[in-house]
C-alpha distance (Angstrom), angle and dihedral (degrees) to the residues before:
residue distance angle dihedral
M1 . . .
A2 3.81 . .
A3 3.77 119.1 .
H4 3.81 90.8 -125.7
D5 3.79 134.6 50.4
E6 3.81 97.6 -124.2
T7 3.79 116.3 108.9
V8 3.79 112.5 -131.8
N9 3.80 116.8 -148.2
W10 3.81 107.7 -143.8
H11 3.81 95.4 175.7
F12 3.79 117.1 92.6
P13 3.83 110.4 171.3
A14 3.82 116.2 -134.5
G15 3.78 110.6 -81.4
S16 3.80 94.8 12.7
T17 3.81 95.4 105.6
G18 3.81 102.9 28.6
D19 3.78 135.5 81.7
G20 3.79 126.5 -154.8
R21 3.81 111.2 -33.5
E22 3.79 91.2 0.6
I23 3.78 103.8 84.6
V24 3.80 91.6 176.2
R25 3.79 127.1 29.2
I26 3.78 116.4 167.1
T27 3.78 116.9 172.5
P28 3.80 124.9 -159.9
E29 3.81 88.2 -109.0
V30 3.81 93.9 53.8
A31 3.81 93.9 46.0
R32 3.82 94.0 37.2
W33 3.78 90.1 -126.4
G34 3.78 121.4 146.7
Y35 3.78 101.0 -120.9
S36 3.80 112.1 -24.1
G37 3.75 130.1 98.3
L38 3.78 136.4 173.8
R39 3.79 132.4 -134.2
V40 3.79 125.5 -180.0
L41 3.80 119.1 -169.8
D42 3.79 126.9 -164.9
L43 3.80 104.9 -136.3
A44 3.78 126.8 171.7
K45 3.80 119.6 -132.6
A46 3.84 110.4 -68.7
D47 3.83 89.9 6.3
T48 3.79 119.8 140.0
Y49 3.76 134.8 -147.9
L50 3.77 122.3 -159.2
G51 3.77 109.4 -169.9
N52 3.76 136.7 156.7
T53 3.79 112.1 -113.1
G54 3.78 93.6 -172.1
G55 3.78 107.7 -160.9
D56 3.81 93.1 -22.6
E57 3.79 123.2 114.6
M58 3.79 113.2 -135.4
I59 3.79 139.6 -164.9
V60 3.80 125.5 -160.9
L61 3.78 115.2 -140.9
P62 3.82 115.5 179.7
L63 3.80 111.5 -148.2
A64 3.81 96.1 -164.7
């Protein structure tokens, strides 16, 4: 059982947190994580994405 009484919703339906090419964007605040977030982009083969990560560290993980 969790140490606090708040219920955490871990289900974010596809498209509910993204905008445009980002089909998933979960911030640490939304997920109630300490520092990590998650972004999933829908890119076509050989497509590029130039975005500003600000002070965030990123990793690119191709799924196909």
